[in-house]
TINU-949379 format. One line per 8 residues: number of its first residue (from 1); for each residue x, y, z of C-alpha. Coordinates in pm, 1 decimal. Layout:
N
NUM> X/Y/Z ~ ...
//
This chain:
227
1> -2252.5/17412.5/-6484.3 ~ -2613.8/17338.5/-6552.4 ~ -2731.6/17492.1/-6861.1 ~ -3044.5/17728.4/-6852.9 ~ -3346.9/17605.7/-7025.7 ~ -3530.3/17835.5/-7271.5 ~ -3854.0/17985.7/-7140.8 ~ -4122.8/18183.3/-7264.7
9> -4132.7/18369.4/-7617.2 ~ -3778.8/18200.7/-7625.4 ~ -3913.0/17862.7/-7642.9 ~ -3885.1/17636.4/-7942.2 ~ -4195.1/17583.9/-8097.0 ~ -4326.2/17246.5/-8183.7 ~ -4244.9/17138.6/-8550.0 ~ -4497.1/17088.7/-8806.0
17> -4539.2/16843.3/-9069.3 ~ -4501.9/17020.4/-9421.7 ~ -4464.6/16752.9/-9651.1 ~ -4819.8/16809.1/-9848.1 ~ -4710.8/17157.8/-9888.2 ~ -4381.2/17096.1/-10021.0 ~ -4490.8/16824.0/-10277.3 ~ -4745.3/17104.3/-10383.0
25> -4464.4/17347.0/-10429.1 ~ -4296.2/17090.1/-10618.5 ~ -4550.5/17031.6/-10859.6 ~ -4603.8/17424.6/-10917.5 ~ -4270.2/17477.2/-10981.2 ~ -4227.8/17176.3/-11217.3 ~ -4510.7/17328.6/-11410.0 ~ -4379.2/17666.1/-11423.7
33> -4044.5/17507.8/-11553.4 ~ -4225.8/17275.5/-11827.3 ~ -4381.9/17587.6/-11972.7 ~ -4752.1/17521.0/-11835.9 ~ -4764.9/17843.9/-11656.7 ~ -4568.7/18097.3/-11846.7 ~ -4446.1/18451.3/-11681.9 ~ -4746.7/18667.3/-11595.7
41> -4987.3/18356.2/-11575.8 ~ -5228.0/18370.1/-11288.6 ~ -5219.4/18074.1/-11018.1 ~ -5564.2/18041.1/-10838.6 ~ -5562.4/17877.2/-10546.4 ~ -5918.5/17701.6/-10591.9 ~ -5808.4/17594.0/-10958.2 ~ -5490.3/17460.4/-10805.9
49> -5637.6/17293.7/-10525.0 ~ -5888.2/17102.3/-10787.5 ~ -5620.8/17003.8/-11008.9 ~ -5378.1/16858.1/-10733.2 ~ -5659.7/16723.5/-10523.5 ~ -5585.7/16873.6/-10221.0 ~ -5720.4/17145.4/-9953.2 ~ -5646.2/17518.9/-10024.1
57> -5418.3/17532.2/-9713.0 ~ -5142.1/17342.3/-9859.3 ~ -5173.3/17535.2/-10201.2 ~ -5142.7/17877.6/-10006.6 ~ -4850.4/17742.6/-9807.7 ~ -4675.6/17622.2/-10143.6 ~ -4736.0/17933.2/-10314.7 ~ -4540.4/18133.9/-10022.8
65> -4273.0/17888.4/-10062.2 ~ -4231.5/17970.7/-10435.6 ~ -4266.0/18354.7/-10373.7 ~ -3963.1/18314.7/-10144.1 ~ -3790.1/18148.9/-10420.8 ~ -3902.9/18449.2/-10646.6 ~ -4078.3/18228.7/-10871.1 ~ -4439.1/18381.5/-10816.6
73> -4566.8/18722.8/-10703.6 ~ -4852.8/18729.3/-10440.3 ~ -5063.1/19066.8/-10412.8 ~ -5374.7/19089.8/-10217.6 ~ -5582.3/19282.7/-10497.5 ~ -5446.1/19052.7/-10783.6 ~ -5377.8/18692.2/-10636.4 ~ -5072.0/18515.3/-10734.1
81> -4899.6/18527.5/-11074.5 ~ -4583.4/18391.5/-11219.9 ~ -4310.9/18633.5/-11176.3 ~ -4241.6/18865.9/-11470.2 ~ -3907.7/18972.0/-11444.6 ~ -3839.6/19346.6/-11495.2 ~ -3539.7/19527.4/-11649.4 ~ -3431.4/19589.7/-11294.1
89> -3470.1/19219.0/-11178.8 ~ -3263.6/19124.9/-11471.1 ~ -3000.1/19343.1/-11425.5 ~ -2978.6/19262.4/-11040.0 ~ -2990.2/18915.0/-11103.4 ~ -2691.9/18929.1/-11376.8 ~ -2464.4/19129.5/-11167.6 ~ -2535.5/18893.0/-10879.5
97> -2506.4/18582.2/-11068.7 ~ -2201.1/18710.8/-11256.2 ~ -2016.4/18759.6/-10912.9 ~ -2110.4/18423.4/-10775.9 ~ -1998.6/18269.7/-11098.7 ~ -1648.4/18455.0/-11140.9 ~ -1584.6/18291.1/-10813.6 ~ -1702.3/17989.3/-10882.0
105> -1448.2/17971.6/-11202.3 ~ -1183.8/18073.0/-11004.6 ~ -1241.3/17802.1/-10719.3 ~ -1308.6/17527.3/-10974.1 ~ -985.4/17599.3/-11155.2 ~ -804.9/17635.6/-10823.3 ~ -954.1/17320.7/-10631.7 ~ -1175.4/17120.4/-10871.2
113> -1061.6/16730.7/-10891.0 ~ -1051.3/16533.5/-11195.4 ~ -1380.7/16385.1/-11113.6 ~ -1546.0/16695.5/-11084.6 ~ -1441.9/16830.6/-11430.7 ~ -1540.8/16506.6/-11592.2 ~ -1896.5/16580.4/-11394.6 ~ -1888.7/16927.2/-11580.7
121> -1801.0/16809.2/-11890.3 ~ -2047.6/16521.2/-11886.1 ~ -2325.1/16801.0/-11804.3 ~ -2222.2/16987.9/-12099.4 ~ -2223.3/16692.1/-12329.9 ~ -2576.1/16567.7/-12279.6 ~ -2687.0/16880.9/-12441.0 ~ -2616.2/16769.1/-12773.9
129> -2896.0/16517.0/-12767.6 ~ -3173.0/16758.6/-12677.9 ~ -3431.1/16919.7/-12900.0 ~ -3653.5/17036.3/-12669.4 ~ -3590.0/17443.7/-12572.0 ~ -3762.6/17360.9/-12187.9 ~ -3501.5/17037.7/-12151.7 ~ -3221.6/17264.9/-12268.8
137> -3295.0/17511.3/-12000.8 ~ -3286.8/17246.9/-11757.4 ~ -2941.2/17104.4/-11883.6 ~ -2821.6/17453.8/-11878.2 ~ -2899.4/17510.1/-11504.7 ~ -2775.9/17145.3/-11439.0 ~ -2451.8/17234.6/-11598.8 ~ -2398.8/17550.4/-11377.0
145> -2542.8/17346.1/-11059.1 ~ -2204.6/17133.3/-11158.9 ~ -2004.3/17423.1/-11175.8 ~ -2076.4/17537.2/-10831.8 ~ -2066.3/17178.5/-10671.0 ~ -1703.3/17133.0/-10793.4 ~ -1606.9/17432.7/-10609.7 ~ -1612.4/17262.3/-10291.8
153> -1725.4/17588.3/-10134.2 ~ -2041.4/17521.7/-9911.0 ~ -2150.8/17888.2/-9869.1 ~ -2092.1/17986.7/-10254.5 ~ -2323.4/17694.0/-10346.6 ~ -2567.5/17824.5/-10091.8 ~ -2554.9/18131.7/-10244.0 ~ -2618.6/17983.3/-10564.3
161> -2923.2/17803.6/-10449.0 ~ -3121.5/18119.8/-10318.5 ~ -3084.8/18264.6/-10710.9 ~ -3098.2/17936.3/-10886.3 ~ -3504.3/17924.1/-10947.2 ~ -3483.1/18284.9/-11060.5 ~ -3208.5/18215.3/-11298.4 ~ -3418.1/17927.0/-11438.4
169> -3733.2/18183.1/-11476.6 ~ -3490.5/18414.6/-11633.8 ~ -3390.2/18153.1/-11901.9 ~ -3760.7/18053.3/-11938.8 ~ -3831.8/18431.4/-12011.5 ~ -3517.3/18406.4/-12266.6 ~ -3684.3/18120.4/-12486.7 ~ -4029.0/18276.8/-12446.8
177> -3906.8/18563.3/-12651.1 ~ -3722.4/18387.7/-12887.8 ~ -3555.6/18023.7/-12961.9 ~ -3376.7/18131.3/-13275.4 ~ -3014.4/17972.9/-13215.5 ~ -3092.3/17864.6/-12882.1 ~ -3093.7/17495.5/-12926.4 ~ -2799.9/17537.7/-13190.2
185> -2555.5/17720.4/-12967.2 ~ -2601.5/17646.1/-12652.7 ~ -2437.8/17310.0/-12629.2 ~ -2115.1/17449.5/-12802.5 ~ -2095.0/17741.0/-12584.3 ~ -2110.4/17501.2/-12260.5 ~ -1859.5/17267.8/-12414.3 ~ -1640.8/17573.5/-12449.0
193> -1688.5/17672.0/-12103.1 ~ -1617.5/17299.5/-11980.0 ~ -1281.7/17301.6/-12190.7 ~ -1161.6/17604.7/-12040.0 ~ -1221.5/17462.6/-11676.6 ~ -1067.4/17145.1/-11783.0 ~ -775.3/17364.6/-11903.0 ~ -776.9/17547.6/-11552.5
201> -724.2/17874.2/-11727.8 ~ -891.8/18150.1/-11581.8 ~ -787.1/18425.3/-11811.9 ~ -961.5/18218.6/-12111.5 ~ -1272.4/18077.2/-11870.2 ~ -1369.2/18409.4/-11700.6 ~ -1456.4/18625.9/-12018.1 ~ -1616.0/18289.7/-12170.8
209> -1851.7/18278.7/-11890.3 ~ -1909.7/18669.6/-11938.8 ~ -2011.4/18634.8/-12299.0 ~ -2225.8/18341.0/-12222.0 ~ -2450.0/18547.5/-11926.7 ~ -2439.3/18832.1/-12191.3 ~ -2579.6/18648.2/-12467.1 ~ -2908.3/18572.4/-12266.1
217> -2928.8/18905.1/-12108.2 ~ -2903.3/19058.6/-12451.4 ~ -3194.2/18865.2/-12584.3 ~ -3430.1/18936.7/-12275.1 ~ -3362.5/19323.6/-12277.0 ~ -3377.8/19324.8/-12653.7 ~ -3016.6/19445.6/-12734.2 ~ -2918.7/19198.1/-12961.6
225> -3061.4/18966.7/-13244.4 ~ -3133.6/18639.7/-13043.1 ~ -2898.5/18433.3/-13281.8
//
C-alpha cells in the first residue's frame, strides 16, 4: 500500500543550519558557569555581538536557547539578564530534583555495573584536588551526571538534562552567597554518597542524598549557617 505524502501545513520544513548560534550559546553558558556573568547580570546583544565577533542574529537565537534552559530571562522592556532564582524557583527545583534523584539512587543500587560505580567513585575522588569554588560546582554537577548515567534509564537521564543547567545555576547562587565550608565539605559529602551507592544500601543512600541537597537549599534560603 502506497504511503500518503504530507501536504500543505503538514509538510516538513527545510532544516536550517544553527551551528553558529549553538556555539554562541555554548560560549555564553560557559561565561555564566565560570562566574563572568552572575545572576541578575545583563546580557546585551550589542556587547555580546562585539565580544564574540558575530552578528546580533546568532546572539539573539543563542539567548533564546539559554532561556529555554532556564539560565537567562528575557523581557521586552528590560532586555536579557542571567536568571535570579526566586524562593519559589528554588522550592520547585529542589522538589523535582529530589524526585528524580531518589529514583536515580534506587535504579543505581538495583542495576548499576561495577564499572558504573567506579565512575561515580572517580567523580567524587577528583574533588579533593580542587581549590576553586566554580570548578567545584562543575565537579558537583559531573558527579550527579555520573549517578544518572549509571541508572541505565534513558528517560530519567533525559529528565535530569532538562533541569541540569538550572541546578548548576542554583549551585552558583549558593557559592555566590557564601563559600564558607564549601570546598572543605563537598568532597567528603560526595565520597559518602558514592560509598552508600557502592554498598547498594538504599536505606543509607536516600537520606544521605536528601541531606546533601538540603545543605545547599538551606544556604540559598538563609535557613542555616553556610558552614
